[in-house]
N, C-alpha and C positions, 0 to 999 in steps of 0.2 A: 858654445855656438857663437859664430860671428854675427854682429848686428848687420843691417843692410849697409850702413855707412862703411863698416869695416870691409865687408865683401866688395863694395865699389872701389875702395882704396886699394885692396889687394889686386882687383881686376886691373886698375890703372898701373900699378907697379909691373904687373905681369906684361902688359902691353908695352911698356917702355923697354923691356928686355928683348923684344922681338927684333929679328934681323931678316934681310932679304933672303928668301929661301926656306924660312921656317913655315911650318904648317900650322894652320888654324882651323877650328871646327865651327860650323854654323848649323844651327837647328832651325829648320823651316817647317812649315806645315800648319794648316789651320785646324783640322780636326784630329790629326795624328802627327807626331813629330818625325821628321827625317833628318838625319845628320849628314852633312857633306864636309869634305876636307878640301881646303884650298891653300895655295902657297902665297906667301907675301912676295910680290914682285917689285915693289918700290915703297920706300918710305919718304914721304915729302918733308921739307924743312919744318913744316908746322906739326909734323908727328902723325899725319894720317898715313894709313896703310892701304896701298893699292893691292888688291887681291887678284889672283889668277882668273877669277870668273868675271872680272870687271867691276866688282863692288869695291867700295871705299869704306874702311873702317876709321872712325874718328880716334883721337888719342886716348879716349876713355874706353874704347872697345866696342862702343855701339856703331851700328851700321849707319852711314851717312844717309839722311832722309828717312830713317826708320827708327821709330822710338821703342819698338818691342824687341828686336833682335840685335845680338851682339856676337862678337867672336869668343870662342872658348878654347882653352888648351886641349889639345888632342890627347885622348887617353886610350888605354887598351879597351875600356868598355865602349867608347865611342866607335873604335875600329871594329869591334865585335858586332855592334848593332848595324853598322853599314854592311858588313859581311853577310849578316843574317837577312837584311832586307834584300841584298842583291841575290843571294842564294834562293830565297822564297820566290822572287821574280823569275829567275831562271827555271826553277822547277815548275812554275805555273805555266811557262811557255813550251814545256816538253810536248813533243808529238808522239804520244804513247802508241798511237795506231801503227807507227812505222818501226817499232822496236821489235826485236826478235823475241821469241818465247823465252828464251834463256835470259834475256835482259830483263823481261817482265817479271820472271820468277825471282831474280836477284832483287829487284826493286820491292816486290811484294814481301819477300823475306825480311828486308831491312825495315819496311814499314811496320810489319807485324811485331818486330822486336820492341817497338815503341808503343 
């Protein structure tokens, strides 16, 4: 297991490899975590990364003006968590009253399988 110092060093080394167009993940949320993915749109001469959401990441990967959040490498697990959050949100917004009986039966069958 890596020490905190080793993890920070590994993070700095990873940030140095990033190029314009690369994707990075940011975890936000006070009571529950929410992942988002952004692209690097510019790298300044000092090594800061300008992201597509307007935020700036420092050369060590922390977000400028924010001591708690940093950028992370995008993984399949992060993509899955984003897909899951978006899917749950879409399902929660469904207007079931407007669905046909056939559609409701299909949804009920799928629900009962789990």
